C-alpha positions in Angstrom: -3.0 21.9 -16.2 -6.2 23.8 -15.8 -9.3 23.0 -13.9 -11.0 23.0 -17.2 -8.1 21.0 -19.1 -8.5 18.4 -16.1 -12.3 18.0 -16.6 -12.1 18.0 -20.4 -9.4 15.1 -20.0 -11.7 13.0 -17.9 -14.7 13.4 -19.8 -12.4 12.3 -23.2 -11.4 9.3 -20.7 -15.2 8.8 -20.1 -16.1 8.7 -23.7 -13.3 6.1 -24.2 -14.8 4.0 -21.5 -18.1 4.1 -22.7 -16.5 3.3 -26.3 -15.9 -0.4 -24.9 -12.4 0.1 -25.9 -10.6 -0.9 -22.6 -13.2 -3.6 -21.6 -12.1 -6.7 -23.9 -9.6 -9.1 -22.2 -7.5 -8.5 -25.6 -7.2 -4.8 -25.1 -6.4 -5.2 -21.2 -3.4 -7.6 -22.2 -2.5 -5.1 -24.6 -2.6 -2.2 -22.4 -0.4 -4.2 -19.6 2.1 -5.3 -22.5 2.4 -1.7 -23.4 3.2 -0.5 -19.8 5.7 -3.2 -19.5 7.5 -2.4 -22.4 7.7 1.4 -21.6 8.9 0.7 -18.3 11.9 -1.4 -19.7 12.5 1.4 -22.2 12.8 4.0 -19.5 14.3 1.3 -16.9 17.8 3.1 -17.1 16.4 6.8 -16.8 14.3 5.6 -13.9 17.0 4.3 -12.0 18.8 7.4 -12.4 16.1 9.4 -11.1 15.4 7.3 -8.2 19.0 7.7 -7.4 18.9 11.5 -7.7 15.6 11.7 -5.7 16.2 9.2 -2.9 20.0 8.0 -3.6 18.8 4.7 -4.3 21.1 2.2 -5.9 20.3 0.1 -8.6 19.7 -2.8 -7.0 17.4 -1.3 -4.2 15.6 0.3 -7.4 14.9 -2.6 -9.1 14.1 -4.9 -6.2 11.8 -2.3 -4.1 10.4 -0.4 -7.3 10.7 -1.7 -10.7 11.0 -5.4 -10.1 7.8 -5.6 -7.8 5.9 -3.7 -11.1 7.1 -6.1 -13.4 5.8 -9.2 -11.1 2.2 -7.4 -10.9 2.1 -7.2 -14.7 3.2 -10.5 -15.4 0.9 -12.0 -12.6 -2.2 -10.0 -13.8 -1.7 -10.8 -17.6 -1.5 -14.7 -16.9 -4.6 -14.7 -14.7 -6.6 -12.0 -16.3 -8.9 -14.1 -18.4 -9.7 -15.9 -15.3 -10.5 -13.0 -13.2 -12.4 -11.6 -15.8 -15.2 -14.5 -16.2 -18.6 -14.1 -14.4 -18.9 -16.2 -11.3 -21.6 -18.5 -10.9 -22.8 -18.7 -7.4 -25.8 -20.8 -5.7 -29.4 -19.7 -6.3 -31.7 -19.7 -3.2 -34.7 -22.3 -3.4 -37.0 -19.1 -3.3 -35.4 -17.7 -6.7 -36.1 -20.9 -8.8 -36.4 -21.1 -11.3 -33.2 -19.0 -12.2 -29.6 -18.7 -12.2 -27.4 -16.5 -10.1 -24.1 -14.7 -11.2 -21.5 -12.2 -10.1 -20.2 -9.8 -13.0 -17.0 -8.0 -13.0 -17.5 -4.1 -13.9 -15.1 -1.8 -14.1 -15.6 1.5 -12.4 -14.7 3.4 -15.2 -12.7 6.5 -14.9 -10.0 6.2 -12.1 -7.8 8.5 -10.2 -4.6 7.2 -8.9 -2.4 9.5 -6.2 1.2 8.1 -5.7 3.5 9.2 -2.8 7.3 9.8 -3.1 8.7 7.2 -1.2 8.4 4.4 -3.6 7.3 6.8 -6.5 7.4 4.1 -8.9 6.1 1.1 -7.5 3.4 2.7 -5.7 2.1 4.6 -8.9 2.4 1.7 -11.3 1.1 -1.4 -9.1 -2.1 0.0 -8.7 -2.3 1.1 -12.5 -2.0 -2.3 -13.3 -5.0 -2.9 -11.3 -7.1 -0.4 -12.8 -5.9 -1.6 -16.8 -6.1 -5.0 -15.7 -10.1 -4.2 -14.6 -10.8 -2.5 -17.7 -10.7 1.0 -16.4 -9.3 4.1 -17.9 -7.0 5.9 -15.5 -5.3 9.3 -14.7 -2.2 9.0 -12.6 -0.4 11.6 -10.3 3.2 11.1 -9.4 4.4 13.1 -6.2 5.8 16.4 -7.2 8.4 15.8 -4.1 10.3 12.9 -5.9 10.5 15.6 -8.9 13.0 13.8 -10.6 11.2 10.4 -11.0 7.6 12.6 -11.8 9.7 13.6 -15.0 10.6 10.4 -16.4 7.3 9.0 -15.3 5.6 11.9 -17.2 7.8 11.0 -20.6 7.1 7.4 -20.0 3.3 7.8 -20.1 3.4 10.1 -23.1 5.4 7.7 -25.1 3.3 4.6 -23.8 -0.6 5.5 -23.8 -2.9 7.6 -25.5 -4.1 10.0 -22.8 -7.7 9.1 -23.8 -6.7 5.8 -21.9 -4.1 6.4 -19.4 -2.7 9.8 -18.5 0.0 11.2 -16.0 -0.5 14.9 -14.6 1.7 16.5 -12.6 1.2 19.5 -9.8 1.2 20.6 -6.4 -1.0 20.0 -3.3 -3.3 22.7 -4.5 -3.3 21.1 -7.9 -4.2 17.7 -6.3 -7.1 19.3 -4.1 -8.6 20.5 -7.5 -8.5 16.8 -9.0 -10.2 15.5 -6.0 -13.0 18.1 -6.8 -14.1 16.3 -10.1 -16.3 13.6 -10.5 -14.1 10.3 -10.6 -15.5 6.9 -10.4 -12.8 5.4 -8.0 -10.0 7.5 -6.4 -6.9 5.3 -5.4 -4.8 7.2 -3.0 -1.3 6.2 -1.1 0.1 8.7 1.4 -0.2 10.4 4.8 -3.2 9.8 7.2 -3.7 13.6 7.1 -4.2 13.8 3.5 -5.8 10.6 3.3 -8.7 12.4 5.5 -8.7 14.9 3.1 -9.2 12.5 0.1 -12.0 10.8 1.8 -13.8 13.9 2.8 -13.7 15.0 -0.9 -14.7 11.4 -2.1 -17.8 11.3 0.2 -19.3 14.4 -1.5 -19.8 12.3 -4.4 -20.0 9.0 -2.8 -17.0 8.1 -4.8 -15.6 4.8 -4.0 -12.1 5.2 -2.5 -8.9 2.8 -1.7 -6.8 4.3 0.9 -3.1 2.9 1.7 -2.0 5.1 4.3 0.4 4.3 7.5 0.8 4.6 11.1 3.2 3.3 13.7 4.2 -0.4 13.1 5.2 -2.3 16.1 7.2 -5.1 16.4 7.1 -7.6 19.3 10.1 -9.6 20.3 9.3 -12.2 23.0 11.7 -14.3 25.1 11.8 -17.1 22.7 12.8 -15.2 19.8 16.4 -15.9 18.0 17.8 -12.6 18.5 20.5 -13.0 16.1 18.2 -13.6 13.0 15.6 -11.0 14.7 18.3 -8.4 14.6 19.2 -9.0 10.9 15.9 -9.0 10.0 14.7 -5.6 11.6 17.9 -3.8 10.5 17.1 -4.9 7.0 13.5 -3.8 7.3 14.2 -0.8 9.2 16.7 1.0 7.5 15.7 0.0 3.9 15.2 3.2 1.7 16.4 5.4 5.0 13.4 4.3 6.8 11.1 5.8 4.4 8.9 2.8 4.1 5.2 2.9 5.2 5.6 -0.6 6.5 8.8 -0.3 8.1 9.4 -1.3 11.9 8.3 1.9 13.7 9.1 0.7 17.2 10.2 -2.6 18.9 8.4 -3.8 22.1 10.8 -6.4 23.7 9.9 -8.6 26.3 12.4 -8.3 28.9 14.9 -5.6 29.7 18.0 -8.1 29.8 16.7 -9.3 26.3 16.2 -5.8 25.2 19.7 -5.1 25.8 21.2 -8.3 24.0 18.9 -7.4 20.8 20.3 -3.6 20.7 23.8 -4.8 21.2 23.0 -7.3 18.4 21.6 -5.0 16.1 24.5 -2.6 16.7 26.9 -4.9 15.5 24.6 -5.8 12.4 24.4 -2.4 11.3 28.0 -2.1 11.5 28.0 -5.3 9.2 25.8 -4.1 6.9 26.7 -0.5 6.7 30.3 -0.1 7.3 31.7 1.8 10.9 31.0 5.1 9.3 27.4 4.7 7.2 27.4 8.6 6.6 30.9 8.3 4.7 29.6 5.5 2.2 29.0 6.3 -1.3 26.0 4.6 -1.6 23.1 5.2 0.7 19.5 6.3 0.6 18.8 10.0 1.8 15.8 11.6 3.3 13.5 13.1 0.3 13.9 16.8 1.2 15.0 19.2 3.8 11.6 19.5 5.8 11.7 15.8 6.5 15.2 16.2 7.3 14.8 18.8 10.1 11.6 16.8 11.0 13.6 13.9 11.9 16.7 15.5 13.5 14.0 17.3 15.7 13.3 13.8 17.2 16.8 13.2 18.7 17.2 16.7 20.3 15.6 15.9 23.7 17.5 12.6 24.2 20.7 11.2 22.8 20.4 8.0 21.2 22.2 4.7 22.2 23.6 4.2 18.7 23.8 6.2 15.9 22.0 10.0 15.4 24.5 11.9 13.1 23.7 13.4 10.1 25.0 14.9 6.8 23.0 18.0 5.9 24.8 18.3 2.8 23.5 15.1 1.5 20.5 14.9 3.8 21.4 11.5 5.5 20.9 10.4 8.7 22.7 7.2 9.7 20.9 4.2 11.2 19.7 5.4 14.7 18.6 3.3 17.9 17.0 4.9 20.8 17.2 2.7 24.0 15.5 2.5 26.5 13.1 4.6 24.7 10.6 6.5 26.6 6.7 6.1 25.3 6.7 9.8 25.7 9.8 10.4 23.6 9.2 12.5 20.1 9.7 9.6 18.2 6.6 7.7 19.4 4.2 10.5 18.8 3.6 9.8 15.0 5.0 7.7 12.3 8.7 8.1 12.1 9.6 7.6 8.4 13.0 7.9 8.9 15.9 5.5 10.1 15.2 6.3 13.9 14.2 3.1 15.9 12.8 3.5 19.4 13.3 0.2 21.5 10.8 -0.1 24.6 11.3 -2.8 27.0 8.4 -4.3 28.5 8.1 -6.7 31.7 5.9 -9.4 29.9 4.6 -10.5 26.5 1.1 -9.5 27.7 2.6 -6.2 28.4 3.9 -6.0 24.6 0.6 -6.9 23.4 -1.4 -4.7 25.3 0.9 -1.8 24.4 0.5 -2.4 20.8 -3.1 -2.9 20.8 -3.9 0.4 23.1 -2.7 2.2 19.6 -4.4 3.2 16.6 -4.5 0.0 14.2 -1.0 0.1 12.2 -0.5 -0.9 8.6 1.8 -3.5 9.6 2.6 -5.4 12.6 5.2 -8.3 13.1 6.1 -10.8 15.7 9.6 -12.5 16.6 8.8 -15.7 18.5 9.5 -19.5 18.5 6.5 -19.9 20.6 3.4 -21.1 18.5 1.3 -19.9 21.5 2.5 -16.6 21.3 2.3 -16.5 17.6 -1.4 -17.7 17.8 -2.1 -14.7 20.4 -0.5 -12.2 18.4 -2.5 -12.8 15.5 -5.8 -12.8 17.3 -4.8 -9.9 19.8 -3.1 -7.5 17.7 -5.2 -5.7 15.1 -3.3 -4.5 11.8 -3.5 -4.1 8.2 -1.1 -7.2 7.7 2.6 -8.1 8.8 4.5 -11.1 9.3 6.0 -13.5 11.9 9.7 -13.9 12.0 10.1 -11.5 9.1 9.1 -7.8 8.3 8.1 -5.8 5.0 8.4 -8.8 2.6 4.4 -9.4 2.8 4.2 -6.6 0.5 6.0 -8.1 -2.1 3.5 -10.8 -2.5 1.1 -11.2 -5.2 -0.7 -13.7 -3.4 -1.4 -11.6 -0.3 -3.9 -8.7 -0.3 -2.0 -5.5 1.1 -3.9 -2.5 2.8 -4.8 -1.1 6.0 -7.4 -0.9 8.4 -9.1 2.0 10.2 -6.4 5.0 10.3 -4.1 2.9 8.4 -6.2 2.6 5.3 -9.3 1.4 3.7 -9.3 -1.5 1.1 -6.3 -3.6 -0.4 -4.4 -4.3 -3.5 -1.5 -6.5 -4.8 -2.2 -9.2 -7.6 -6.2 -10.5 -7.4 -7.0 -7.6 -4.6 -5.6 -4.9 -7.2 -8.1 -6.4 -10.1 -10.9 -6.4 -7.2 -10.0 -2.9 -6.0 -10.9 -1.2 -9.5 -14.1 -3.6 -9.9 -17.6 -3.8 -9.1 -18.8 -7.2 -8.9 -22.8 -6.9 -9.7 -24.9 -9.6 -8.6 -27.3 -10.7 -11.3 -30.2 -12.9 -11.0 -31.4 -14.5 -14.3 -34.8 -16.1 -14.3 -36.8 -17.2 -17.7 -40.2 -15.8 -18.5 -41.2 -19.3 -19.9 -42.1 -20.6 -16.4 -43.6 -18.2 -14.1 -44.2 -19.2 -10.4 -47.1 -16.8 -9.0 -47.4 -17.8 -5.6 -45.7 -14.6 -4.4 -48.4 -12.4 -6.1 -50.9 -10.5 -4.4 -54.0 -12.8 -3.8 -51.8 -16.1 -4.1 -49.5 -16.1 -1.5 -49.0 -19.3 0.4 -49.3 -19.9 4.2 -46.8 -17.8 6.4 -45.7 -21.1 7.7 -44.9 -22.4 4.5 -42.9 -19.4 3.6 -41.1 -19.8 7.0 -40.0 -23.3 6.2 -38.8 -22.4 2.7 -36.5 -19.4 3.8 -36.1 -20.0 7.4 
């Protein structure tokens, strides 16, 4: 698509938005229903594409992608009328007589850019919020997950008129050109370096943005943790989608070298239990998305032999679940977000050391604690900044329609899921309404009351 074609598409969507066609609750519900129906019609094709791109089984494709979108649609549709009502708030005494309300106003024409690791969920979940809020939208699937992008393109062509919701495809250069257009809202999910570019381009037009980025999400395991339970939760969350999950455990901080060794032994046994004695030989299993990322991950393991795993299958771009222990904080896997099935385990002398280590690093998208100590749980919540996370669990907070999901600082800006998705694509404008039938003239020039009286009223 040429820059001129993109500009014309944006203008047609802006005309549609200004016509009011997407604004009524009935119209929003109808669009959500059409999206739901289109996903169901293309579900088998989406499963096949996710298998081709990432090696996902149908079970994983449904539970981590398609099923979550159905859940978002159902949640939004049920609550849409309530979310869309103006909210009455209190009116200050000095503004009487009058009434104050917040009115939800959709931004207008929105751009949604999705990544390749969960190419269905991370494109369609934000779209649910954009449509529920009354916007038009242009969505950009990732060209890296090419098979899924192709199915999504066909699905949108089948589901929507381009003047309401349109899908566009292209490479990084095309995406850069997209960002130069005058959008009313940009929603981006992806890497931190690209997030900076998105924010810089949006800043030129002062365009509102939501950035869902990443970072190195730590897991702290203290001495009170139930290690068997902890091992199972961490192994599941870390190696889901071959570790290509933005909120996957990125590294472990374990209180005590003895407890760290015990946990590693339990995780090794759990990996064998979950994936068999030879994970690379299994027919089912997620793969690394492309050759560049496959080589990047293998390079992390060249300088130091892992304690477990580390083998790879170049023909299928698969790397078996890998544990590096004891990991040096200077190990290559600790430099940037891993985004793969490699887990560094770092023993620390105390819980204080674990907290300090996590806190000294950039604020992550997620952080997790495994502990039976309420005091340590309270300290974790108070002292370890992050976008979100869990206590005695990993990853699952992102599957909730009742918890806002988003990063902070270098891991993102803004949040979504459930009501937060509606709010991400809505400007709540505050309106004070007064009647012309009763005019208080005390603040007009020449009629001001004494300053002492105003202090009592406003102070």
